[in-house]
Every structure is written in C-alpha cells, then in structure tokens.
C-alpha positions as CSV (number, residue, x, y, z in Angstrom):
1,X,108.4,-100.5,-155.0
2,X,106.7,-97.3,-155.9
3,X,103.7,-97.9,-157.9
4,X,103.3,-94.7,-159.6
5,X,105.5,-91.2,-160.4
6,X,103.6,-89.4,-157.7
7,X,105.3,-87.2,-155.2
8,X,105.2,-88.7,-152.0
9,X,106.5,-86.8,-148.9
10,X,104.6,-83.6,-149.0
11,X,105.1,-80.2,-146.5
12,X,103.0,-77.4,-146.2
13,X,103.5,-74.5,-144.2
14,X,101.1,-74.9,-140.9
15,X,100.7,-72.7,-137.6
16,X,102.8,-73.7,-135.1
17,X,100.6,-74.9,-132.2
18,X,101.5,-77.0,-129.4
19,X,98.9,-79.6,-127.5
20,X,98.7,-79.5,-123.7
21,X,101.3,-81.6,-122.1
22,X,100.3,-85.1,-121.6
23,X,100.0,-85.9,-118.0
24,X,98.8,-89.0,-115.9
25,X,97.4,-91.6,-117.3
26,X,98.1,-90.2,-121.0
27,X,101.7,-89.2,-120.4
28,X,103.2,-92.6,-121.6
29,X,103.8,-93.1,-125.3
30,X,100.4,-94.7,-126.5
31,X,100.1,-97.4,-129.0
32,X,97.5,-95.5,-131.5
33,X,97.3,-91.8,-131.8
34,X,94.0,-90.5,-133.0
35,X,93.6,-87.5,-135.1
36,X,90.2,-85.8,-135.0
37,X,89.7,-82.7,-136.8
38,X,86.6,-80.5,-135.8
39,X,85.0,-77.2,-136.5
40,X,82.2,-76.2,-134.6
41,X,80.2,-79.4,-134.0
42,X,80.6,-79.9,-130.5
43,X,77.5,-81.7,-129.8
44,X,78.4,-84.4,-132.3
45,X,82.1,-84.5,-131.3
46,X,81.4,-85.6,-127.9
47,X,79.2,-88.5,-129.2
48,X,82.1,-89.2,-131.6
49,X,84.6,-89.4,-128.5
50,X,82.5,-91.6,-126.4
51,X,82.9,-94.4,-129.2
52,X,86.8,-93.8,-128.6
53,X,86.3,-94.2,-125.1
54,X,84.3,-97.5,-125.5
55,X,87.0,-99.0,-127.4
56,X,88.6,-102.3,-126.3
57,X,91.6,-101.2,-127.0
58,X,92.7,-98.5,-124.4
59,X,96.3,-97.6,-125.0
60,X,95.6,-94.6,-127.1
61,X,95.7,-90.9,-127.2
62,X,93.3,-88.6,-128.8
63,X,94.4,-85.3,-130.5
64,X,91.6,-83.0,-131.2
65,X,92.6,-80.2,-133.4
66,X,89.9,-77.4,-133.7
67,X,89.9,-75.8,-137.0
68,X,89.4,-72.1,-135.3
69,X,86.4,-73.1,-133.3
70,X,84.3,-70.5,-131.9
71,X,81.9,-72.7,-130.0
72,X,82.0,-74.9,-126.8
73,X,84.3,-77.2,-128.4
74,X,87.0,-76.8,-125.8
75,X,84.5,-77.0,-122.8
76,X,83.0,-80.1,-124.3
77,X,86.6,-81.9,-124.7
78,X,87.9,-80.8,-121.2
79,X,84.4,-82.2,-119.6
80,X,85.4,-85.7,-120.5
81,X,88.2,-85.4,-117.9
82,X,90.1,-88.0,-119.9
83,X,93.7,-87.4,-119.8
84,X,94.1,-89.2,-123.0
85,X,92.1,-86.7,-125.1
86,X,93.7,-83.4,-125.6
87,X,92.5,-80.2,-127.6
88,X,94.2,-77.5,-129.7
89,X,92.3,-74.6,-131.4
90,X,94.2,-73.0,-134.2
91,X,94.4,-69.2,-134.4
92,X,93.0,-69.1,-137.9
93,X,90.5,-71.1,-139.7
94,X,92.3,-73.3,-142.9
95,X,89.0,-74.4,-144.2
96,X,89.0,-78.2,-144.2
97,X,90.2,-81.1,-142.5
98,X,93.8,-81.4,-144.2
99,X,95.5,-78.8,-142.1
100,X,94.1,-80.0,-138.5
101,X,94.9,-83.5,-139.8
102,X,98.5,-82.6,-140.7
103,X,99.2,-80.7,-137.5
104,X,97.8,-83.4,-135.4
105,X,99.8,-86.3,-137.1
106,X,102.9,-84.0,-136.6
107,X,102.8,-84.2,-132.8
108,X,101.3,-87.7,-132.9
109,X,103.4,-90.2,-130.3
110,X,102.0,-93.6,-131.1
111,X,103.2,-96.4,-132.8
112,X,100.1,-96.1,-135.4
113,X,98.1,-93.2,-136.7
114,X,94.4,-93.5,-137.3
115,X,92.2,-90.3,-138.4
116,X,88.3,-90.0,-137.1
117,X,86.1,-87.5,-138.7
118,X,84.3,-85.5,-136.0
119,X,81.0,-86.9,-137.0
120,X,81.6,-90.5,-137.5
121,X,81.4,-93.6,-134.9
122,X,83.7,-96.7,-134.3
123,X,82.4,-100.0,-132.9
124,X,84.0,-100.8,-129.7
125,X,86.3,-103.4,-131.3
126,X,87.2,-101.2,-134.5
127,X,90.8,-100.8,-133.3
128,X,91.1,-104.2,-131.6
129,X,90.2,-105.5,-135.3
130,X,92.5,-103.5,-137.4
131,X,95.8,-103.8,-135.0
132,X,95.0,-107.4,-135.8
133,X,94.7,-107.1,-139.7
134,X,98.2,-104.9,-139.6
135,X,100.1,-107.3,-137.4
136,X,99.0,-110.7,-138.6
137,X,99.4,-109.6,-142.3
138,X,102.6,-107.4,-141.6
139,X,100.7,-104.6,-143.1
140,X,101.4,-100.6,-143.4
141,X,97.9,-99.8,-143.6
142,X,94.4,-101.5,-142.7
143,X,91.1,-100.5,-143.8
144,X,87.6,-101.2,-142.1
145,X,84.5,-101.6,-143.7
146,X,81.7,-99.2,-143.1
147,X,77.7,-98.5,-142.7
148,X,76.9,-95.0,-144.3
149,X,73.5,-94.2,-143.1
150,X,70.8,-91.7,-144.1
151,X,67.7,-90.3,-141.9
152,X,68.0,-92.9,-139.4
153,X,64.9,-92.7,-137.0
154,X,63.6,-94.8,-134.4
155,X,60.0,-95.2,-133.3
156,X,58.7,-97.5,-130.7
157,X,61.9,-99.5,-130.4
158,X,62.1,-99.7,-134.0
159,X,65.2,-98.2,-136.2
160,X,64.5,-96.9,-139.9
161,X,66.3,-95.5,-142.5
162,X,68.7,-96.2,-145.2
163,X,72.1,-97.8,-144.9
164,X,74.7,-97.9,-147.7
165,X,77.3,-100.8,-147.2
166,X,80.0,-100.4,-150.3
167,X,82.6,-103.1,-150.7
168,X,85.8,-102.2,-152.3
169,X,87.2,-104.6,-154.8
170,X,89.3,-107.1,-153.5
171,X,92.3,-107.3,-154.1
172,X,92.6,-103.6,-153.9
173,X,92.4,-102.1,-157.5
174,X,93.3,-98.4,-157.3
175,X,92.1,-97.6,-161.0
176,X,88.5,-98.4,-159.8
177,X,88.5,-95.2,-158.0
178,X,87.1,-97.0,-154.8
179,X,86.6,-94.6,-152.0
180,X,88.8,-95.1,-148.7
181,X,87.1,-92.7,-146.1
182,X,89.7,-91.7,-143.5
183,X,87.5,-92.9,-140.4
184,X,88.2,-96.5,-141.6
185,X,91.8,-96.1,-141.5
186,X,94.8,-97.4,-139.4
187,X,98.1,-97.2,-140.6
188,X,101.8,-97.3,-139.3
189,X,103.8,-94.2,-138.2
190,X,106.5,-94.8,-140.3
191,X,104.0,-95.0,-143.2
192,X,102.4,-91.3,-141.9
193,X,106.0,-90.0,-141.9
194,X,107.0,-90.7,-145.8
195,X,103.6,-89.5,-146.8
196,X,104.1,-86.1,-144.4
197,X,101.3,-83.6,-144.6
198,X,97.4,-83.8,-146.3
199,X,97.0,-81.4,-149.3
200,X,94.7,-78.8,-148.9
201,X,90.9,-79.3,-150.2
202,X,91.4,-76.1,-152.2
203,X,94.3,-77.7,-154.1
204,X,92.7,-81.1,-155.2
205,X,89.7,-81.5,-157.4
206,X,87.9,-84.3,-155.2
207,X,88.9,-84.8,-151.5
208,X,92.6,-84.5,-149.7
209,X,91.9,-87.6,-147.9
210,X,91.7,-89.6,-151.2
211,X,95.0,-87.8,-152.4
212,X,96.4,-89.0,-149.2
213,X,95.2,-92.5,-149.6
214,X,96.6,-92.5,-153.1
215,X,100.1,-91.4,-152.2
216,X,100.0,-94.1,-149.7
217,X,99.1,-96.6,-152.3
218,X,101.7,-95.1,-154.9
219,X,104.6,-95.4,-152.2
220,X,104.1,-99.1,-152.4
221,X,102.5,-99.4,-148.8
222,X,101.0,-102.9,-148.2
223,X,97.3,-102.5,-148.0
224,X,94.9,-104.5,-146.4
225,X,91.1,-104.4,-146.4
226,X,89.2,-105.8,-143.3
227,X,86.5,-108.0,-143.4
228,X,84.2,-106.2,-140.7
229,X,82.5,-103.3,-140.9
230,X,83.5,-101.3,-137.6
231,X,82.5,-97.9,-138.6
232,X,79.5,-95.7,-138.8
233,X,79.8,-92.9,-141.5
234,X,76.9,-90.2,-141.0
235,X,77.5,-87.8,-144.3
236,X,77.2,-84.5,-143.3
237,X,75.5,-83.7,-146.4
238,X,72.9,-85.8,-146.2
239,X,71.0,-82.9,-144.4
240,X,71.3,-79.4,-146.0
241,X,73.1,-77.2,-143.5
242,X,74.1,-79.6,-141.0
243,X,76.8,-77.5,-139.6
244,X,74.4,-74.7,-139.1
245,X,71.4,-76.5,-137.5
246,X,73.8,-78.6,-135.3
247,X,71.5,-81.7,-136.4
248,X,72.7,-84.9,-134.2
249,X,69.6,-87.3,-134.4
250,X,70.8,-89.8,-136.5
251,X,74.2,-89.6,-134.3
252,X,72.3,-90.4,-130.9
253,X,70.8,-93.3,-132.4
254,X,73.5,-94.6,-134.1
255,X,75.7,-94.1,-131.1
256,X,73.6,-96.6,-128.9
257,X,73.6,-99.3,-131.4
258,X,77.3,-99.1,-131.7
259,X,78.2,-99.0,-128.1
260,X,76.2,-102.2,-127.8
261,X,77.9,-103.7,-131.0
262,X,74.9,-104.3,-132.5
263,X,75.6,-104.5,-136.3
264,X,72.4,-106.8,-136.9
265,X,70.5,-103.5,-136.3
266,X,71.9,-101.9,-139.5
267,X,71.7,-105.2,-141.8
268,X,68.0,-105.0,-142.8
269,X,68.5,-101.3,-143.5
270,X,71.1,-101.9,-146.1
271,X,69.7,-100.6,-149.6
272,X,70.0,-103.5,-152.3
273,X,72.6,-103.0,-154.7
274,X,74.5,-100.3,-152.4
275,X,77.6,-103.0,-151.6
276,X,78.5,-102.3,-155.5
277,X,80.1,-99.4,-156.2
278,X,79.5,-97.2,-159.2
279,X,82.1,-95.3,-161.3
280,X,83.9,-92.1,-160.2
281,X,82.5,-90.6,-163.1
282,X,79.1,-91.1,-162.6
283,X,78.7,-90.6,-158.7
284,X,80.4,-87.1,-159.1
285,X,78.2,-84.4,-160.2
286,X,79.0,-82.7,-163.3
287,X,80.2,-79.2,-163.2
288,X,78.0,-76.5,-164.5
289,X,80.5,-74.7,-166.4
290,X,80.1,-73.9,-169.9
291,X,81.8,-76.3,-172.6
292,X,83.0,-76.8,-176.2
293,X,82.0,-79.8,-178.5
294,X,85.2,-81.4,-176.9
295,X,84.1,-81.2,-173.6
296,X,80.3,-82.3,-174.1
297,X,81.8,-85.4,-175.7
298,X,83.8,-85.9,-172.8
299,X,80.9,-85.6,-170.5
300,X,78.6,-88.0,-172.5
301,X,81.5,-90.6,-172.9
302,X,83.2,-90.1,-169.5
303,X,82.5,-93.7,-168.0
304,X,84.0,-95.3,-171.3
305,X,87.0,-92.8,-171.2
306,X,87.9,-93.4,-167.5
307,X,87.8,-97.3,-167.8
308,X,90.1,-97.4,-170.6
309,X,92.7,-94.8,-169.4
310,X,92.3,-94.7,-165.4
311,X,95.1,-97.2,-165.0
312,X,97.7,-95.2,-167.1
313,X,96.8,-92.0,-165.2
314,X,97.3,-93.5,-161.5
315,X,100.8,-95.2,-163.0
316,X,101.5,-91.2,-164.1
317,X,100.8,-90.0,-161.0
318,X,97.2,-88.8,-160.9
319,X,94.9,-90.1,-158.1
320,X,91.8,-91.7,-159.7
321,X,89.1,-89.5,-158.1
322,X,91.0,-86.1,-159.2
323,X,91.3,-88.0,-162.9
324,X,87.3,-88.5,-162.7
325,X,86.7,-84.8,-161.6
326,X,88.9,-83.6,-164.3
327,X,86.7,-85.8,-167.0
328,X,83.7,-84.1,-165.4
329,X,85.0,-80.6,-165.4
330,X,85.9,-79.8,-161.7
331,X,88.1,-77.4,-161.1
332,X,90.8,-77.5,-157.9
333,X,88.8,-76.8,-154.7
334,X,85.4,-77.2,-156.9
335,X,83.9,-80.6,-154.6
336,X,84.9,-78.8,-151.6
337,X,83.3,-75.4,-152.4
338,X,79.7,-77.6,-153.0
339,X,80.4,-79.3,-149.7
340,X,80.5,-76.3,-147.9
341,X,77.6,-74.6,-149.2
342,X,75.7,-78.1,-148.5
343,X,76.8,-78.1,-145.1
344,X,75.7,-74.5,-144.4
345,X,79.3,-73.0,-144.0
346,X,80.6,-70.1,-145.6
347,X,83.1,-70.4,-148.5
348,X,86.8,-71.3,-147.7
349,X,89.8,-69.1,-148.5
350,X,91.8,-70.2,-151.2
351,X,94.8,-72.5,-150.4
352,X,97.1,-69.8,-151.3
353,X,95.6,-67.4,-149.0
354,X,95.7,-70.1,-146.2
355,X,99.4,-71.2,-146.6
356,X,102.0,-71.8,-149.1
357,X,103.3,-75.1,-149.4
358,X,106.6,-77.1,-150.2
359,X,106.9,-80.3,-151.8
360,X,109.6,-82.8,-151.3
361,X,110.3,-86.0,-153.2
C-alpha cells in the first residue's frame, strides 16, 4: 500500500551508453549488481573496489559509471583484471551521481541492486549480512549501519580520529528525517524497477539519494534496518578540496581495518552522542539569502515547525529532507552547489541543461 501521494516511477532522458559485454566469469547472471558512480578520484575508487572484491559473497557484478572522467579511471579499473567489474565513461559530465546511478541501474542484471559511492568501503561481510536480512524478513530493501570517519590517522600502530555512528529510529520513522546513505542499501531489482531513475541533484533541495529512498518508502516497500555496521563512510567534504587534492590518507588506513573486519578499531573513536540523530533543520546550514519577517520567524522556529508538520508533509508527497531544506531557505540545487564548492569542483550545469525529464505515475 502506498504511504504517500508522491510520484513513484520516474524517467529522465540520459545518454545511451553500453557497458562492455560480460565475458568469462562475469558472463553469467549475477546475484547482486553493484552500481558505482565516479568522477576523477581513481586513487580512491581503486580502494573502494578492493573492498568489493574482498566480499564473502562473490556472485556479483560491478558497473562503474564515469561521469565523463578525464583522469586514469579507466586504466585503474582495467588494471584489476576482474571480468566482474565493467566500466563505461559518459560522453558528457552530468554533474552528480544521479545520472550515472540511473544508467547503471538500467543495465544491471542482478536479482539485487546495491549502490556504492566511489569513496566508501564495505566490510567483507556486508553483502552477506544484507542478503540474509532481506531474505529472512522477506523485505524489499535492507539498510546497513555505518561508521562515518573524520581525520583518521595512524602513528606507531595506534589509530586516531573521530567517528560518528548514527542509529536511525526503530522502527523506521520517515518523518524524523533520518539519513540513509546509498552505500548502505541493498534492494530487490523489482523495487528498483518500480522506482525508475534518480532525480538530478539540481532538481532537489537536499540529496537525490534521499529523494530516491523516500520514494521507496512511499511505494510501500518493506524496509529493514540492519543491526550491524558494515559500511565505512569517508565524507568528501571533511577536507576542503578533496577532489582537487585527491586526498586518500583516511581511505588507506580504513581499508586495512575494513579488510581485516576490525570493527573494534573504530569503537574507541566514536564521538559521545553521535549515535543520536539531530533534527534535519538543525543539521542543514541556513541559506544566506535575504528574508522578510516571515522568513526570519521561520528560521528561528524551524525545529518546532518541522516537528509539528513533517508527518503531514511526507504523507502529501514531500521528502522530509526536502521539507527541512525548504524551511531553511534552500533553492533546488542549493545544497549540491555547496557540496561541489567544498569538494573543489566547478559549478554544475543546470538540470535543465543536463537533460530533460519525463515523469510517469
């Protein structure tokens, strides 16, 4: 049963590209298709792909979609000599992961679909754990827990840094505005087919990944939250200009711990209180545009307004993070523009210039 009046299946016009034909070991229909959108971080991508190759579940394919990469990404993928991993580079840059993710999902062959950001890591039992959650609970989508790391360092065998380990509300409460990062998802191919494509980042106020997750919830999908943290998130905005500087120090340290399955190494670094999620309207920075009296009142009372009206908003088809962004004054594409600037990337073209979209009920 639908949980909101949100539109579900969504289609957009995207470049027509084909992955190299699967051959050898990778030619058979896989259990899991893993979609990796990437842009000019080949050094980090290589570390991420190794975390996939270390999975205890080996029946998978990886579709790496380059958003018009101009570095050595193709050579890095080819150097792995793994027929299960295929790469295609888009003829033009779309400016965010939504286009590459949609293209990858359209050509995925697996019974299940997973998305993996090109700078995140999976513990070896990640796929095994989520497959068990899906099958045991007859669910459509399973979400793993994660560690979000900041400033990871190592000296004389001792690891230091800061780790956040937020825990979503249980049972899932969409109106809270909990964030469910895409690298933590595993879903049935049928659900992905019902949802269609990701919306361009320029057409949403917050993140296209959270808009996609909201549509999954709106569709009535059975969503289960895993009990185990099996993903390491290294936020690209933790260090200014991460794309331009190609920083990968944290990834290299984390990769060693992840490959060994050493969750205990992260436990002492977890910041007190980081398991508690803050209100979306407090976590989002306030837009700097000028406001009238009503706008200034809304900013002062945004937490109370969100708490009292978010449930109604999500039932009426507005994703909670989109609603929170509206309350703090973000225009469509506003947060994406900030993120690109912090990552050292040029401003993205408008979503209208990137592609035209077609909505389907």
